[in-house]
TIMI-2910 file (N, C-alpha, C, CB; in pm, 1 decimal, decimal comma, always signed):
<rs>
+----------+----------+----------+----------+----------+----------+----------+----------+----------+----------+----------+----------+------+
!      n_x !      n_y !      n_z !     ca_x !     ca_y !     ca_z !      c_x !      c_y !      c_z !     cb_x !     cb_y !     cb_z ! resn !
+----------+----------+----------+----------+----------+----------+----------+----------+----------+----------+----------+----------+------+
!  +7128,4 ! +20422,0 !  +1180,2 !  +7058,0 ! +20337,2 !  +1273,4 !  +6997,2 ! +20425,2 !  +1381,7 !  +7152,3 ! +20230,0 !  +1333,9 !  Met !
!  +6874,1 ! +20395,8 !  +1417,9 !  +6803,5 ! +20472,8 !  +1519,6 !  +6862,3 ! +20443,5 !  +1657,7 !  +6652,2 ! +20440,8 !  +1516,9 !  Ala !
!  +6856,8 ! +20542,1 !  +1745,7 !  +6906,1 ! +20523,3 !  +1881,8 !  +6804,9 ! +20441,5 !  +1961,7 !  +6932,6 ! +20660,1 !  +1950,5 !  Ser !
!  +6845,9 ! +20389,0 !  +2077,4 !  +6751,1 ! +20312,5 !  +2159,0 !  +6628,3 ! +20394,0 !  +2197,2 !  +6819,3 ! +20262,3 !  +2284,4 !  Pro !
!  +6648,4 ! +20524,0 !  +2224,9 !  +6535,1 ! +20608,8 !  +2261,3 !  +6436,6 ! +20622,3 !  +2145,5 !  +6584,2 ! +20747,2 !  +2304,8 !  Leu !
!  +6488,9 ! +20637,8 !  +2024,0 !  +6402,1 ! +20648,9 !  +1906,6 !  +6327,0 ! +20518,8 !  +1882,1 !  +6483,9 ! +20686,6 !  +1782,6 !  Glu !
!  +6394,8 ! +20405,5 !  +1902,7 !  +6329,6 ! +20276,4 !  +1885,4 !  +6214,2 ! +20258,6 !  +1983,2 !  +6430,4 ! +20164,0 !  +1902,7 !  Leu !
!  +6235,5 ! +20300,9 !  +2106,9 !  +6128,4 ! +20292,1 !  +2206,7 !  +6012,3 ! +20384,3 !  +2172,4 !  +6182,3 ! +20326,3 !  +2345,3 !  Leu !
!  +6044,4 ! +20508,1 !  +2133,5 !  +5940,5 ! +20605,9 !  +2100,8 !  +5855,3 ! +20560,0 !  +1983,1 !  +6003,5 ! +20741,3 !  +2069,5 !  Glu !
!  +5915,9 ! +20491,2 !  +1887,7 !  +5841,4 ! +20439,4 !  +1773,2 !  +5736,3 ! +20337,9 !  +1817,8 !  +5937,1 ! +20375,3 !  +1671,7 !  Gln !
!  +5759,8 ! +20275,5 !  +1931,0 !  +5667,3 ! +20174,9 !  +1981,6 !  +5583,2 ! +20227,3 !  +2098,0 !  +5744,0 ! +20051,5 !  +2025,0 !  Arg !
!  +5587,9 ! +20357,0 !  +2121,4 !  +5506,7 ! +20418,3 !  +2226,4 !  +5557,6 ! +20392,2 !  +2367,2 !  +5366,9 ! +20369,3 !  +2215,8 !  Gly !
!  +5687,1 ! +20363,2 !  +2380,3 !  +5745,5 ! +20336,3 !  +2511,6 !  +5842,8 ! +20446,2 !  +2549,9 !  +5816,2 ! +20200,2 !  +2512,7 !  Leu !
!  +5868,2 ! +20455,8 !  +2680,8 !  +5965,2 ! +20552,8 !  +2730,5 !  +6075,1 ! +20479,0 !  +2805,3 !  +5897,2 ! +20658,3 !  +2822,1 !  Lys !
!  +6194,6 ! +20529,9 !  +2793,9 !  +6311,0 ! +20469,0 !  +2857,6 !  +6290,2 ! +20458,8 !  +3008,5 !  +6438,1 ! +20550,1 !  +2826,5 !  Tyr !
!  +6224,6 ! +20557,4 !  +3067,4 !  +6201,1 ! +20560,8 !  +3211,7 !  +6108,7 ! +20449,0 !  +3257,2 !  +6142,8 ! +20694,6 !  +3252,1 !  Glu !
!  +6027,1 ! +20393,5 !  +3166,2 !  +5934,4 ! +20286,5 !  +3201,7 !  +6004,4 ! +20151,5 !  +3215,0 !  +5824,1 ! +20277,0 !  +3098,1 !  Glu !
!  +6126,8 ! +20141,2 !  +3164,0 !  +6200,1 ! +20015,1 !  +3169,6 !  +6267,8 ! +19999,6 !  +3305,2 !  +6304,3 ! +20007,5 !  +3056,3 !  Leu !
!  +6276,1 ! +19875,1 !  +3352,2 !  +6350,1 ! +19852,9 !  +3476,8 !  +6499,1 ! +19845,4 !  +3442,9 !  +6301,8 ! +19721,5 !  +3549,9 !  Asn !
!  +6580,7 ! +19831,9 !  +3544,5 !  +6726,2 ! +19836,5 !  +3525,1 !  +6775,2 ! +19725,7 !  +3431,6 !  +6797,4 ! +19825,3 !  +3659,8 !  Ala !
!  +6722,2 ! +19604,9 !  +3447,8 !  +6765,8 ! +19493,4 !  +3363,0 !  +6725,5 ! +19516,1 !  +3217,5 !  +6706,6 ! +19360,8 !  +3414,0 !  Ala !
!  +6605,7 ! +19568,7 !  +3195,7 !  +6559,9 ! +19595,2 !  +3058,9 !  +6642,0 ! +19706,2 !  +2994,9 !  +6410,8 ! +19632,7 !  +3058,0 !  Glu !
!  +6676,7 ! +19807,0 !  +3074,1 !  +6761,7 ! +19914,9 !  +3021,6 !  +6898,4 ! +19860,9 !  +2981,9 !  +6777,6 ! +20027,5 !  +3125,8 !  Arg !
!  +6955,1 ! +19779,0 !  +3069,6 !  +7086,4 ! +19721,3 !  +3042,3 !  +7081,4 ! +19634,0 !  +2916,6 !  +7135,3 ! +19638,6 !  +3163,2 !  Glu !
!  +6975,7 ! +19556,8 !  +2903,7 !  +6961,2 ! +19469,7 !  +2786,8 !  +6944,6 ! +19552,2 !  +2660,1 !  +6841,4 ! +19375,1 !  +2804,3 !  Thr !
!  +6860,4 ! +19653,7 !  +2665,2 !  +6840,6 ! +19740,7 !  +2549,4 !  +6972,5 ! +19804,9 !  +2507,8 !  +6735,8 ! +19849,2 !  +2580,4 !  Leu !
!  +7045,4 ! +19856,5 !  +2604,4 !  +7174,2 ! +19919,8 !  +2573,2 !  +7273,9 ! +19817,8 !  +2519,5 !  +7231,9 ! +19988,8 !  +2697,9 !  Asn !
!  +7273,8 ! +19697,9 !  +2577,5 !  +7362,8 ! +19592,4 !  +2529,3 !  +7330,1 ! +19551,3 !  +2386,8 !  +7354,9 ! +19471,6 !  +2620,5 !  Gly !
!  +7200,8 ! +19536,8 !  +2357,5 !  +7159,7 ! +19499,5 !  +2221,9 !  +7195,1 ! +19610,4 !  +2123,1 !  +7008,0 ! +19469,9 !  +2217,1 !  Trp !
!  +7171,6 ! +19734,9 !  +2163,2 !  +7202,7 ! +19846,3 !  +2073,3 !  +7353,5 ! +19852,1 !  +2046,7 !  +7153,1 ! +19980,7 !  +2133,5 !  Tyr !
!  +7432,0 ! +19832,2 !  +2152,9 !  +7577,8 ! +19833,4 !  +2137,0 !  +7621,7 ! +19719,1 !  +2045,3 !  +7648,0 ! +19821,9 !  +2275,0 !  Lys !
!  +7564,4 ! +19601,0 !  +2065,2 !  +7599,3 ! +19486,0 !  +1981,4 !  +7559,8 ! +19510,9 !  +1836,5 !  +7531,1 ! +19358,4 !  +2033,5 !  Ala !
!  +7444,5 ! +19573,0 !  +1816,1 !  +7400,8 ! +19600,7 !  +1679,8 !  +7488,7 ! +19704,5 !  +1611,3 !  +7257,1 ! +19647,6 !  +1680,0 !  Leu !
!  +7534,1 ! +19802,6 !  +1687,4 !  +7613,8 ! +19907,7 !  +1625,9 !  +7758,2 ! +19862,2 !  +1601,2 !  +7612,5 ! +20032,2 !  +1714,0 !  Ser !
!  +7806,2 ! +19765,5 !  +1678,4 !  +7944,1 ! +19721,4 !  +1664,6 !  +7961,2 ! +19601,1 !  +1574,6 !  +7999,8 ! +19690,3 !  +1797,8 !  Glu !
!  +7865,4 ! +19510,0 !  +1577,8 !  +7879,9 ! +19385,5 !  +1504,1 !  +7742,2 ! +19327,4 !  +1477,0 !  +7967,9 ! +19284,8 !  +1581,6 !  Lys !
!  +7742,5 ! +19215,2 !  +1413,2 !  +7617,9 ! +19145,0 !  +1389,1 !  +7574,5 ! +19076,4 !  +1517,9 !  +7632,8 ! +19042,5 !  +1273,7 !  Thr !
!  +7448,7 ! +19089,9 !  +1549,5 !  +7392,8 ! +19029,0 !  +1668,9 !  +7380,2 ! +18879,0 !  +1647,4 !  +7255,7 ! +19091,3 !  +1703,8 !  Leu !
!  +7431,8 ! +18801,4 !  +1740,5 !  +7427,2 ! +18655,8 !  +1726,4 !  +7320,3 ! +18597,3 !  +1818,0 !  +7565,0 ! +18593,5 !  +1757,9 !  Ser !
!  +7283,4 ! +18474,7 !  +1791,1 !  +7187,1 ! +18404,8 !  +1875,6 !  +7244,4 ! +18390,4 !  +2016,0 !  +7151,5 ! +18265,7 !  +1816,2 !  Val !
!  +7374,5 ! +18369,6 !  +2025,7 !  +7438,7 ! +18359,1 !  +2157,0 !  +7424,5 ! +18485,7 !  +2239,1 !  +7584,6 ! +18326,3 !  +2140,7 !  Gly !
!  +7437,5 ! +18601,0 !  +2172,6 !  +7419,3 ! +18729,0 !  +2242,8 !  +7277,2 ! +18741,4 !  +2296,7 !  +7450,7 ! +18847,5 !  +2148,8 !  Asp !
!  +7181,6 ! +18703,3 !  +2214,8 !  +7040,6 ! +18711,1 !  +2256,1 !  +7014,6 ! +18612,6 !  +2369,4 !  +6945,6 ! +18681,9 !  +2136,1 !  Ile !
!  +7071,9 ! +18492,8 !  +2360,4 !  +7055,7 ! +18394,6 !  +2467,3 !  +7112,0 ! +18447,9 !  +2599,0 !  +7124,7 ! +18262,5 !  +2429,7 !  Gln !
!  +7229,4 ! +18507,4 !  +2593,8 !  +7291,9 ! +18561,4 !  +2714,9 !  +7207,0 ! +18672,2 !  +2776,6 !  +7432,1 ! +18614,6 !  +2683,2 !  Asp !
!  +7159,4 ! +18763,7 !  +2692,8 !  +7078,1 ! +18873,8 !  +2743,8 !  +6944,3 ! +18823,8 !  +2796,5 !  +7055,5 ! +18978,2 !  +2634,7 !  Asn !
!  +6885,2 ! +18726,7 !  +2728,9 !  +6758,3 ! +18670,9 !  +2775,3 !  +6778,1 ! +18600,1 !  +2908,5 !  +6699,6 ! +18573,6 !  +2670,8 !  Thr !
!  +6888,9 ! +18529,5 !  +2923,9 !  +6918,8 ! +18462,2 !  +3051,0 !  +6931,0 ! +18565,3 !  +3163,6 !  +7049,7 ! +18378,9 !  +3039,6 !  Arg !
!  +6994,5 ! +18678,6 !  +3135,7 !  +7005,9 ! +18785,1 !  +3236,8 !  +6869,4 ! +18842,3 !  +3273,8 !  +7097,0 ! +18897,6 !  +3185,7 !  Arg !
!  +6782,4 ! +18858,6 !  +3174,0 !  +6647,4 ! +18907,1 !  +3201,6 !  +6569,8 ! +18807,9 !  +3288,5 !  +6572,1 ! +18932,5 !  +3070,2 !  Leu !
!  +6584,9 ! +18679,6 !  +3260,2 !  +6518,6 ! +18576,8 !  +3340,5 !  +6566,3 ! +18584,8 !  +3485,3 !  +6545,6 ! +18435,8 !  +3282,4 !  Ile !
!  +6696,0 ! +18597,0 !  +3504,9 !  +6751,6 ! +18605,2 !  +3639,7 !  +6703,1 ! +18731,0 !  +3712,1 !  +6904,9 ! +18603,4 !  +3634,0 !  Glu !
!  +6691,9 ! +18841,8 !  +3640,0 !  +6644,8 ! +18966,2 !  +3701,9 !  +6500,0 ! +18952,1 !  +3749,0 !  +6657,2 ! +19083,9 !  +3602,7 !  Ala !
!  +6415,2 ! +18890,7 !  +3667,8 !  +6275,2 ! +18872,6 !  +3706,5 !  +6266,4 ! +18773,7 !  +3823,4 !  +6190,4 ! +18822,4 !  +3585,4 !  Val !
!  +6347,5 ! +18668,4 !  +3820,2 !  +6348,6 ! +18573,2 !  +3931,7 !  +6387,8 ! +18643,0 !  +4061,3 !  +6445,4 ! +18456,8 !  +3902,8 !  Glu !
!  +6485,1 ! +18732,4 !  +4054,5 !  +6525,7 ! +18808,0 !  +4173,6 !  +6413,7 ! +18898,4 !  +4222,4 !  +6650,6 ! +18891,2 !  +4144,1 !  Asn !
!  +6343,6 ! +18962,9 !  +4130,1 !  +6232,4 ! +19049,3 !  +4169,0 !  +6121,0 ! +18967,6 !  +4234,0 !  +6178,3 ! +19125,7 !  +4046,8 !  Gln !
!  +6093,0 ! +18850,1 !  +4181,9 !  +5991,4 ! +18762,7 !  +4242,4 !  +6033,4 ! +18719,1 !  +4382,5 !  +5967,0 ! +18638,9 !  +4153,8 !  Leu !
!  +6159,4 ! +18688,2 !  +4399,0 !  +6209,4 ! +18644,4 !  +4529,8 !  +6204,4 ! +18756,9 !  +4631,9 !  +6352,3 ! +18592,2 !  +4517,3 !  Ala !
!  +6213,1 ! +18881,1 !  +4586,8 !  +6214,0 ! +18996,0 !  +4677,8 !  +6074,5 ! +19043,1 !  +4717,9 !  +6288,1 ! +19109,9 !  +4614,2 !  Asp !
!  +5968,7 ! +18986,5 !  +4657,6 !  +5833,2 ! +19026,8 !  +4696,1 !  +5809,0 ! +18989,5 !  +4841,5 !  +5726,7 ! +18960,5 !  +4604,2 !  Leu !
!  +5760,9 ! +19086,0 !  +4918,3 !  +5738,4 ! +19063,3 !  +5060,1 !  +5593,9 ! +19021,0 !  +5084,7 !  +5772,1 ! +19189,5 !  +5140,8 !  Lys !
!  +5573,5 ! +18953,5 !  +5197,6 !  +5439,2 ! +18911,5 !  +5235,1 !  +5356,0 ! +19034,5 !  +5269,2 !  +5443,2 ! +18812,6 !  +5354,7 !  Glu !
!  +5231,5 ! +19033,5 !  +5229,7 !  +5143,4 ! +19148,6 !  +5249,8 !  +5100,7 ! +19160,6 !  +5395,6 !  +5020,2 ! +19137,7 !  +5159,9 !  Ser !
!  +5096,6 ! +19286,1 !  +5442,1 !  +5052,0 ! +19312,3 !  +5579,1 !  +4919,4 ! +19386,4 !  +5582,9 !  +5156,9 ! +19391,8 !  +5653,8 !  Thr !
!  +4874,1 ! +19433,8 !  +5467,6 !  +4745,1 ! +19501,9 !  +5460,6 !  +4678,3 ! +19466,6 !  +5328,2 !  +4761,8 ! +19656,5 !  +5475,2 !  Ser !
!  +4552,4 ! +19502,6 !  +5318,5 !  +4478,1 ! +19473,9 !  +5196,2 !  +4542,6 ! +19542,3 !  +5075,9 !  +4332,1 ! +19518,7 !  +5210,5 !  Phe !
!  +4583,7 ! +19668,4 !  +5093,6 !  +4639,1 ! +19743,5 !  +4980,0 !  +4773,9 ! +19686,3 !  +4936,3 !  +4654,7 ! +19892,1 !  +5016,6 !  Trp !
!  +4855,6 ! +19648,8 !  +5032,9 !  +4983,4 ! +19589,2 !  +4993,3 !  +4960,2 ! +19452,4 !  +4929,7 !  +5077,9 ! +19576,6 !  +5115,1 !  Ser !
!  +4861,4 ! +19377,5 !  +4978,0 !  +4827,5 ! +19249,6 !  +4915,5 !  +4784,1 ! +19270,7 !  +4771,5 !  +4716,6 ! +19178,1 !  +4994,3 !  Trp !
!  +4697,1 ! +19370,1 !  +4751,4 !  +4646,8 ! +19398,7 !  +4617,4 !  +4759,9 ! +19441,1 !  +4524,5 !  +4539,4 ! +19507,6 !  +4622,8 !  Leu !
!  +4847,2 ! +19528,3 !  +4571,3 !  +4960,7 ! +19573,9 !  +4490,3 !  +5055,9 ! +19458,6 !  +4462,0 !  +5035,6 ! +19688,3 !  +4561,2 !  Phe !
!  +5090,7 ! +19381,9 !  +4565,8 !  +5184,8 ! +19271,0 !  +4547,4 !  +5127,6 ! +19161,9 !  +4458,3 !  +5223,3 ! +19212,1 !  +4682,0 !  Asn !
!  +4996,5 ! +19138,4 !  +4467,7 !  +4933,8 ! +19037,3 !  +4382,5 !  +4945,6 ! +19076,5 !  +4236,1 !  +4786,0 ! +19018,1 !  +4420,7 !  Arg !
!  +4917,2 ! +19203,1 !  +4207,6 !  +4927,1 ! +19252,2 !  +4069,3 !  +5072,2 ! +19244,2 !  +4020,7 !  +4874,6 ! +19398,4 !  +4059,0 !  Lys !
!  +5164,9 ! +19286,8 !  +4104,7 !  +5306,4 ! +19282,7 !  +4068,4 !  +5350,8 ! +19138,1 !  +4047,7 !  +5392,8 ! +19351,0 !  +4177,1 !  Lys !
!  +5304,5 ! +19047,1 !  +4133,5 !  +5337,7 ! +18905,1 !  +4121,9 !  +5288,7 ! +18848,9 !  +3988,2 !  +5276,3 ! +18825,7 !  +4239,1 !  Asp !
!  +5167,2 ! +18882,2 !  +3950,6 !  +5110,1 ! +18834,5 !  +3824,1 !  +5191,1 ! +18887,6 !  +3705,8 !  +4961,7 ! +18877,8 !  +3811,3 !  Ile !
!  +5224,1 ! +19016,4 !  +3706,8 !  +5301,4 ! +19074,7 !  +3596,6 !  +5441,7 ! +19014,0 !  +3587,5 !  +5311,5 ! +19226,6 !  +3614,0 !  Tyr !
!  +5505,6 ! +18995,5 !  +3702,8 !  +5639,5 ! +18936,9 !  +3701,6 !  +5636,9 ! +18793,7 !  +3650,3 !  +5700,4 ! +18941,0 !  +3841,2 !  Leu !
!  +5537,6 ! +18717,1 !  +3691,0 !  +5526,7 ! +18578,7 !  +3643,0 !  +5498,7 ! +18574,1 !  +3493,7 !  +5416,5 ! +18504,1 !  +3718,7 !  Lys !
!  +5417,8 ! +18668,1 !  +3444,1 !  +5390,5 ! +18673,3 !  +3299,4 !  +5518,8 ! +18707,3 !  +3223,3 !  +5279,2 ! +18778,1 !  +3267,7 !  Ala !
!  +5595,0 ! +18805,2 !  +3272,7 !  +5722,0 ! +18840,0 !  +3208,1 !  +5818,2 ! +18722,8 !  +3210,5 !  +5785,9 ! +18961,2 !  +3276,3 !  Arg !
!  +5825,3 ! +18654,8 !  +3324,7 !  +5914,4 ! +18540,3 !  +3337,1 !  +5875,4 ! +18431,5 !  +3237,9 !  +5911,9 ! +18485,5 !  +3480,3 !  Leu !
!  +5746,4 ! +18405,3 !  +3225,7 !  +5700,8 ! +18302,9 !  +3131,5 !  +5738,8 ! +18340,5 !  +2988,6 !  +5548,6 ! +18283,3 !  +3142,5 !  Lys !
!  +5721,7 ! +18466,7 !  +2952,5 !  +5759,2 ! +18511,8 !  +2818,1 !  +5909,0 ! +18496,5 !  +2793,3 !  +5718,1 ! +18657,5 !  +2797,9 !  Asn !
!  +5990,9 ! +18535,9 !  +2891,4 !  +6135,7 ! +18521,9 !  +2876,1 !  +6176,1 ! +18374,9 !  +2866,2 !  +6208,4 ! +18588,7 !  +2993,5 !  Tyr !
!  +6112,4 ! +18289,4 !  +2947,0 !  +6144,3 ! +18147,0 !  +2941,9 !  +6106,4 ! +18086,2 !  +2807,1 !  +6072,8 ! +18072,8 !  +3054,4 !  Leu !
!  +5991,8 ! +18126,5 !  +2752,6 !  +5951,9 ! +18076,4 !  +2620,4 !  +6049,8 ! +18123,3 !  +2513,8 !  +5809,2 ! +18122,8 !  +2585,3 !  Met !
!  +6092,1 ! +18249,5 !  +2520,6 !  +6190,7 ! +18301,3 !  +2425,6 !  +6322,1 ! +18224,8 !  +2438,4 !  +6214,1 ! +18452,0 !  +2448,3 !  Leu !
!  +6366,0 ! +18202,2 !  +2560,8 !  +6491,1 ! +18130,0 !  +2583,4 !  +6480,7 ! +17986,5 !  +2531,4 !  +6527,0 ! +18129,9 !  +2733,4 !  Tyr !
!  +6367,7 ! +17921,2 !  +2556,5 !  +6347,7 ! +17785,6 !  +2504,2 !  +6349,1 ! +17784,4 !  +2351,9 !  +6215,6 ! +17727,4 !  +2555,5 !  Asp !
!  +6290,5 ! +17885,2 !  +2292,2 !  +6290,1 ! +17895,1 !  +2146,1 !  +6433,0 ! +17910,7 !  +2093,5 !  +6202,4 ! +18014,0 !  +2100,0 !  Phe !
!  +6511,8 ! +17993,9 !  +2161,2 !  +6649,4 ! +18018,6 !  +2117,5 !  +6740,4 ! +17898,2 !  +2139,3 !  +6705,8 ! +18138,4 !  +2190,6 !  Leu !
!  +6714,7 ! +17823,4 !  +2244,8 !  +6801,4 ! +17709,8 !  +2275,6 !  +6744,9 ! +17578,0 !  +2224,4 !  +6823,6 ! +17700,8 !  +2424,8 !  Thr !
!  +6628,4 ! +17581,1 !  +2162,3 !  +6564,1 ! +17459,8 !  +2112,4 !  +6651,3 ! +17376,0 !  +2020,5 !  +6439,9 ! +17496,0 !  +2040,7 !  Gly !
!  +6708,5 ! +17436,4 !  +1915,8 !  +6793,2 ! +17356,2 !  +1826,1 !  +6911,5 ! +17291,8 !  +1898,0 !  +6844,7 ! +17442,9 !  +1712,7 !  Pro !
!  +6970,3 ! +17362,7 !  +1991,8 !  +7083,2 ! +17308,3 !  +2066,6 !  +7037,8 ! +17191,2 !  +2154,3 !  +7148,7 ! +17418,1 !  +2153,1 !  Glu !
!  +6922,8 ! +17208,6 !  +2219,9 !  +6869,5 ! +17100,3 !  +2302,8 !  +6832,9 ! +16980,5 !  +2216,7 !  +6746,9 ! +17148,0 !  +2382,3 !  Lys !
!  +6774,7 ! +17005,9 !  +2100,8 !  +6737,3 ! +16896,9 !  +2010,9 !  +6862,1 ! +16820,8 !  +1965,3 !  +6659,5 ! +16951,5 !  +1888,6 !  Ala !
!  +6968,1 ! +16893,6 !  +1931,7 !  +7092,9 ! +16830,7 !  +1888,2 !  +7150,1 ! +16742,8 !  +1999,1 !  +7195,8 ! +16937,8 !  +1846,5 !  Arg !
!  +7149,4 ! +16793,2 !  +2123,4 !  +7201,2 ! +16715,0 !  +2235,7 !  +7115,9 ! +16589,9 !  +2258,4 !  +7205,2 ! +16800,9 !  +2363,9 !  Lys !
!  +6985,6 ! +16603,0 !  +2243,7 !  +6896,2 ! +16488,8 !  +2261,1 !  +6923,4 ! +16383,4 !  +2154,2 !  +6748,9 ! +16533,8 !  +2255,8 !  His !
!  +6941,0 ! +16426,6 !  +2030,6 !  +6970,2 ! +16333,6 !  +1921,4 !  +7103,6 ! +16263,5 !  +1946,1 !  +6972,8 ! +16407,9 !  +1785,7 !  Ile !
!  +7205,9 ! +16339,1 !  +1987,9 !  +7336,2 ! +16279,3 !  +2017,0 !  +7324,7 ! +16177,3 !  +2130,0 !  +7438,5 ! +16388,3 !  +2053,8 !  Glu !
!  +7246,9 ! +16211,1 !  +2232,0 !  +7226,7 ! +16119,0 !  +2344,3 !  +7157,1 ! +15991,4 !  +2296,4 !  +7143,6 ! +16186,8 !  +2456,4 !  Gln !
!  +7057,8 ! +16006,9 !  +2210,2 !  +6986,0 ! +15890,6 !  +2156,4 !  +7078,0 ! +15803,0 !  +2073,8 !  +6867,0 ! +15935,4 !  +2071,4 !  Ser !
!  +7162,1 ! +15864,1 !  +1992,8 !  +7256,9 ! +15788,8 !  +1910,3 !  +7356,8 ! +15714,0 !  +1999,5 !  +7331,9 ! +15883,8 !  +1812,8 !  Ile !
!  +7402,7 ! +15779,1 !  +2104,7 !  +7496,3 ! +15713,8 !  +2197,1 !  +7430,2 ! +15595,2 !  +2265,7 !  +7547,4 ! +15813,8 !  +2302,4 !  Asn !
!  +7301,0 ! +15603,3 !  +2291,0 !  +7230,3 ! +15492,8 !  +2355,2 !  +7209,5 ! +15374,8 !  +2260,4 !  +7096,2 ! +15540,8 !  +2407,7 !  Asn !
!  +7210,4 ! +15400,5 !  +2130,8 !  +7188,0 ! +15295,4 !  +2030,8 !  +7314,0 ! +15215,0 !  +2005,5 !  +7138,4 ! +15356,0 !  +1899,9 !  Ile !
!  +7428,7 ! +15276,6 !  +2016,9 !  +7556,8 ! +15209,2 !  +1986,8 !  +7571,0 ! +15081,8 !  +2069,0 !  +7676,5 ! +15303,6 !  +2014,9 !  Lys !
!  +7610,9 ! +14972,7 !  +2001,4 !  +7636,0 ! +14850,9 !  +2079,0 !  +7765,0 ! +14867,2 !  +2159,7 !  +7645,2 ! +14726,4 !  +1985,6 !  Pro !
!  +7763,5 ! +14805,7 !  +2272,7 !  +7880,9 ! +14819,4 !  +2360,5 !  +7967,4 ! +14699,1 !  +2356,7 !  +7839,6 ! +14845,4 !  +2501,6 !  Lys !
+----------+----------+----------+----------+----------+----------+----------+----------+----------+----------+----------+----------+------+
</rs>
């Protein structure tokens, strides 16, 4: 099995380009893959952590005091929101069957005569 660094290099990425949450997730996924079979629950947990990390980064953006900081923060804000949207879509995809099952159970409970 290729190491995390080799996997990144195959895709033209560098480990240094990843933020702390992405590094932690990559290492966690690699560890899970090397030790056991990766489960949907593991991916859901890691995706949830990535969502929380991006939410924290968005919350930490400061108000701009100059044109250059506004320009930099605007670009960073757009990128963070795009990443957050991607993580949320992935999380919704992973939890979709579970949500659908709960919705069906709720509907069945509403149909039962009392």
